[in-house]
C-alpha positions in Angstrom: 10.0 -19.7 -2.4 7.1 -17.8 -3.6 5.8 -17.3 -0.1 9.2 -15.9 0.9 8.7 -13.0 -1.9 5.2 -12.4 -0.7 6.0 -11.9 2.6 9.4 -9.6 1.7 7.0 -7.4 -0.5 4.3 -7.0 2.1 7.3 -6.2 4.7 8.8 -3.8 2.1 5.8 -1.9 1.6 4.7 -1.5 5.4 8.4 -0.2 6.1 7.8 2.2 3.2 4.8 3.1 5.1 6.4 3.8 8.2 9.5 5.6 6.9 6.9 7.9 4.8 4.8 8.8 7.9 8.1 9.4 10.0 8.9 12.0 7.5 5.4 13.4 7.3 5.4 14.0 10.9 8.9 16.1 10.9 8.0 18.0 7.4 4.2 18.2 7.2 4.4 17.7 3.5 0.9 16.4 2.3 2.3 14.3 -0.4 4.1 12.0 1.8 0.8 11.5 3.6 -0.8 10.5 0.9 1.9 8.3 -0.5 2.1 6.4 3.1 -1.8 5.8 2.8 -0.8 4.4 -0.6 1.6 2.2 0.4 -0.4 0.9 3.4 -3.0 -0.2 0.8 -0.1 -1.9 -1.1 1.0 -3.8 1.9 -2.7 -4.7 2.4 -2.9 -5.9 -1.0 0.5 -7.6 -0.5 -1.0 -9.6 2.6 -4.1 -10.8 1.0 -2.1 -12.1 -2.2 0.0 -14.2 0.8 -3.6 -15.1 2.3 -5.2 -15.8 -1.4 -2.4 -18.1 -2.5 -0.7 -19.7 0.0 -2.7 -19.7 3.4 -6.3 -20.1 1.7 -5.7 -21.4 -1.8 -9.4 -22.7 -2.0 -10.7 -19.0 -1.8 -10.6 -16.5 -4.6 -9.5 -13.4 -2.8 -8.7 -11.6 -6.3 -11.3 -9.0 -5.8 -10.1 -7.9 -2.5 -6.9 -7.8 -3.9 -7.6 -5.6 -6.8 -9.9 -3.3 -4.5 -6.9 -2.5 -2.2 -4.5 -2.1 -5.3 -6.8 0.1 -6.8 -7.4 2.2 -3.7 -3.6 2.6 -3.2 -3.2 3.9 -6.9 -6.1 5.8 -6.3 -4.7 7.5 -2.8 -1.7 8.3 -5.0 -3.7 10.0 -7.7 -5.7 12.0 -5.2 -2.6 13.0 -3.4 -1.0 14.1 -6.6 -4.0 16.1 -7.8 -4.4 17.7 -4.2 -0.8 18.7 -3.6 -0.1 20.4 -7.1 -3.6 22.2 -7.3 -3.7 23.9 -3.7 -0.8 26.3 -2.2 
């Protein structure tokens, strides 16, 4: 059951990435681009979670998962700062 949840979370983050990128290509709103990159990092984090806990439980991928999640948060923060300070 946990594996299904991990896969669904990764698919949802991936779908959000695709939808945000599609909207960005039409409107060229920069915040959409940075949000899409952040959701891509979140999708990677969810894939790493699935690999860490289900596929290879003997390996510890906690640092990689944390790096992926942290990079997603930093991308969102950077996008927010950039889009609100520049016209």
